[in-house]
C-alpha positions in Angstrom: 155.1 79.5 111.1 153.8 82.7 109.5 154.4 86.1 111.1 153.0 89.1 109.3 153.9 92.7 110.1 151.5 95.4 108.9 152.9 98.8 108.0 151.9 101.8 105.9 153.8 103.1 102.8 152.6 105.7 100.4 149.1 105.6 101.7 148.8 101.9 100.8 148.8 99.0 103.2 151.0 96.0 102.6 151.6 92.8 104.5 155.0 91.1 104.6 154.6 87.4 104.7 157.4 85.6 106.5 156.8 81.8 106.1 158.6 78.8 107.6 157.4 75.3 106.9 157.0 73.3 110.1 159.5 70.5 110.4 160.6 71.4 106.9 163.4 73.4 105.3 165.2 76.2 107.2 164.6 78.6 104.4 162.6 81.8 105.1 160.5 83.3 102.3 159.4 86.9 102.1 156.8 88.4 99.8 155.0 91.8 99.8 151.3 91.8 99.1 149.1 94.8 98.4 146.1 94.7 100.7 144.4 97.3 98.6 144.4 95.0 95.6 141.1 94.0 94.0 142.3 90.5 94.0 140.4 89.0 97.0 142.2 85.6 96.8 145.7 87.0 97.4 146.2 84.7 100.4 144.9 81.6 98.7 148.4 80.3 97.8 149.3 80.4 101.5 146.4 78.2 102.7 145.9 74.5 102.8 149.5 73.8 101.8 151.2 72.6 105.0 150.6 72.2 108.7 151.3 75.8 109.7 150.4 78.5 112.3 149.3 81.8 110.8 149.1 85.1 112.6 149.1 88.8 111.8 150.7 91.4 114.0 149.2 94.8 113.8 151.1 97.9 114.6 149.8 101.5 115.0 151.9 103.8 112.8 151.2 107.6 113.0 150.1 109.4 109.9 152.4 112.0 108.5 150.6 114.9 110.2 150.4 113.1 113.5 154.1 112.2 113.4 155.0 115.9 112.7 152.9 116.9 115.7 154.6 114.4 117.9 158.0 115.6 116.8 157.0 119.2 117.2 155.9 118.7 120.8 158.8 116.4 121.6 156.3 113.8 123.0 158.6 110.8 122.6 161.6 112.6 124.0 159.7 113.8 127.0 158.4 110.2 127.7 161.9 108.8 127.6 163.1 111.5 130.0 160.1 110.9 132.3 161.0 107.2 132.3 164.6 108.0 133.4 163.3 110.4 136.0 160.9 107.7 137.3 163.8 105.3 137.9 165.6 108.0 139.9 162.5 108.6 142.0 162.2 104.8 142.6 165.8 104.9 144.0 164.6 107.6 146.4 161.7 105.4 147.4 164.0 102.5 147.9 165.9 104.5 150.5 162.6 105.2 152.3 161.7 101.5 152.3 165.2 100.7 153.7 164.5 103.2 156.5 161.2 101.5 157.3 162.9 98.0 157.4 165.7 99.2 159.7 163.5 101.1 162.0 160.8 98.4 162.4 163.2 95.5 162.7 165.2 97.4 165.2 162.3 98.0 167.6 159.8 95.2 166.9 159.1 93.0 169.9 159.0 89.3 168.9 161.1 87.9 171.7 158.6 85.2 172.7 158.2 84.0 169.1 161.9 84.1 168.6 162.6 82.1 171.8 160.0 79.5 170.6 161.9 79.3 167.3 165.3 78.7 169.0 163.8 76.0 171.1 162.0 74.4 168.1 165.3 74.5 166.2 167.1 72.6 169.0 164.3 69.9 168.7 163.9 70.1 165.0 165.1 66.6 164.3 162.4 65.2 166.5 159.5 67.6 165.7 160.1 69.3 162.4 156.3 70.1 162.1 156.4 72.3 165.2 159.6 74.0 163.9 158.0 75.1 160.6 154.8 76.2 162.4 156.8 78.5 164.7 158.9 79.8 161.8 155.7 80.7 160.0 154.4 82.5 163.1 157.5 84.6 163.4 157.4 85.4 159.7 153.8 86.6 159.9 154.5 88.8 163.0 157.5 90.5 161.3 155.5 91.1 158.1 152.6 92.5 160.1 154.9 94.9 161.9 156.4 96.1 158.7 153.2 96.6 156.8 151.4 98.3 159.6 154.2 100.8 160.3 152.8 104.3 160.1 155.6 105.6 158.0 155.3 102.7 155.5 151.6 103.3 155.1 152.1 107.1 154.7 154.8 106.9 152.0 152.5 104.8 149.8 150.0 107.5 149.5 149.7 110.3 146.8 149.4 112.9 149.6 152.8 112.0 150.9 154.3 111.9 147.5 153.0 115.2 146.4 153.3 117.2 149.7 155.5 115.6 152.3 158.2 113.9 150.2 159.4 117.2 148.4 160.1 118.7 151.9 163.0 116.3 152.4 164.5 116.6 148.9 167.0 118.9 147.3 166.2 121.1 144.3 167.1 118.5 141.7 165.1 115.7 143.4 162.1 118.0 143.8 162.2 118.6 140.0 162.2 114.8 139.5 159.1 114.3 141.7 157.3 117.2 140.0 157.9 115.6 136.5 156.7 112.1 137.5 153.2 111.3 138.5 152.5 109.2 141.6 150.4 106.8 139.5 153.4 105.8 137.4 154.7 103.8 140.5 151.8 101.4 140.9 153.8 98.4 139.7 156.9 99.5 141.5 155.0 99.8 144.8 153.3 96.5 144.3 156.7 94.8 143.8 158.0 96.4 147.0 154.8 95.4 148.8 155.6 91.7 148.2 158.9 92.2 149.9 157.1 93.4 153.0 154.7 90.4 152.9 155.2 87.0 154.5 155.8 84.9 151.4 159.0 83.1 150.5 161.9 85.5 149.8 160.1 88.4 151.6 162.1 90.4 154.2 160.3 88.8 157.1 160.8 85.3 155.7 164.6 85.9 155.3 164.8 87.0 158.9 162.9 84.0 160.2 164.4 81.5 157.8 167.6 82.2 155.9 169.4 84.5 158.3 168.2 82.5 161.3 169.6 79.2 160.0 172.9 80.8 159.0 173.3 82.3 162.5 172.4 79.0 164.3 174.9 77.0 162.3 177.6 79.7 162.9 177.1 79.8 166.7 178.9 76.5 167.6 181.6 77.1 165.0 182.3 80.6 166.4 182.4 79.3 170.0 184.9 76.6 169.1 187.0 79.1 167.2 187.3 81.5 170.1 188.5 78.7 172.3 191.1 77.5 169.8 192.5 80.9 168.6 195.3 82.5 170.6 193.8 85.5 172.5 196.6 87.8 171.8 196.6 86.9 168.1 192.9 87.3 167.9 192.8 90.6 169.6 195.6 91.9 167.3 193.5 90.8 164.3 190.3 92.4 165.7 192.3 95.7 166.2 192.1 96.1 162.4 188.3 96.5 162.7 188.3 99.4 165.2 187.9 102.1 162.5 185.4 100.1 160.4 183.2 99.3 163.4 183.8 102.3 165.5 184.5 100.2 168.6 187.5 99.3 170.8 189.1 95.9 170.5 187.7 94.6 173.7 184.2 95.7 172.6 184.6 93.8 169.3 185.7 90.7 171.2 182.7 91.0 173.5 180.5 91.3 170.4 181.9 88.1 169.0 181.3 86.3 172.3 177.6 87.5 172.1 177.3 85.8 168.7 178.2 82.4 170.2 174.8 82.5 172.0 171.9 81.3 170.0 169.5 83.5 172.0 171.3 86.6 170.7 170.1 86.3 167.1 167.7 89.2 167.8 170.8 91.5 167.6 171.1 90.7 163.9 167.7 91.7 162.6 168.7 95.0 160.9 170.8 95.3 157.8 173.4 97.4 159.6 173.9 94.7 162.2 174.2 92.0 159.5 176.8 94.1 157.7 179.0 94.3 160.8 178.6 90.6 161.5 179.5 89.7 157.9 182.5 92.1 158.1 184.0 90.2 161.0 183.3 86.8 159.4 184.7 87.5 155.9 187.1 90.4 156.4 187.4 93.4 154.1 189.9 95.1 151.7 191.5 98.5 152.6 191.8 101.4 150.2 195.4 100.3 149.5 194.0 96.8 148.5 195.4 95.2 151.6 193.2 92.3 152.7 192.2 92.3 156.4 191.5 88.7 157.4 188.1 87.7 158.7 187.4 85.0 161.2 186.9 82.4 158.4 190.6 82.9 157.4 191.9 83.0 160.9 190.1 79.8 161.8 191.4 78.0 158.7 195.1 79.1 158.8 
């Protein structure tokens, strides 16, 4: 295969030929050819020899004057800094998107669809078609609620970016927004839009599919565990979570009991609720590196 790179040297154009014979030797051959030469057959020795693919890559190289102007105005350096600034603004926007998700999933009313999904799950082995139809219905309703949220719609407009967003930012963050144009985020916003849609791996799909199935399978295991574990031992263990969860031991125990009921999955829609649930299941490590056992470890002792 031939790959050619065009560049400029001393006001003359040259092409560097890098050739590799297909299915042949591993050797790579280089040769510099003057494109300004009067010899019009300079490529003849590279044609009709072997079965090859030939291509020429062209690159735009600034002239000496243009390069000096670019350096003088620090164009390249400013573009690099703008790129880094854009990444920081994207992080600010990700916080806004998280707010949308937590707010919408915390208040959205899909109780009827969720009840239908729980019932369909119980009967899944006999009627899997209905289960997937109901799962799809819940996914679409959640996605619609997210994408029609007024705040979500607003933050994806240039007016919000230029006028409203700076009001909630500190001095350094305002400087970032001023330095980065709203149009630079087209691809970023499009990628986040897909997360708010109803396709596989979207937020709505994960709520209706991934997290739902995990919760359903955990319900029976958790119910059996609470029956088997010694109450005194369990409450002692749960006491380690008072500071982390901001709840009393009895309240944490009541929360666990709630999670043995399949109809209580609605309480785990938001990321904050999921984090608390996971904390109880897998435990956590204190600042002094002491491991606090989660339910998984208590059950399997």
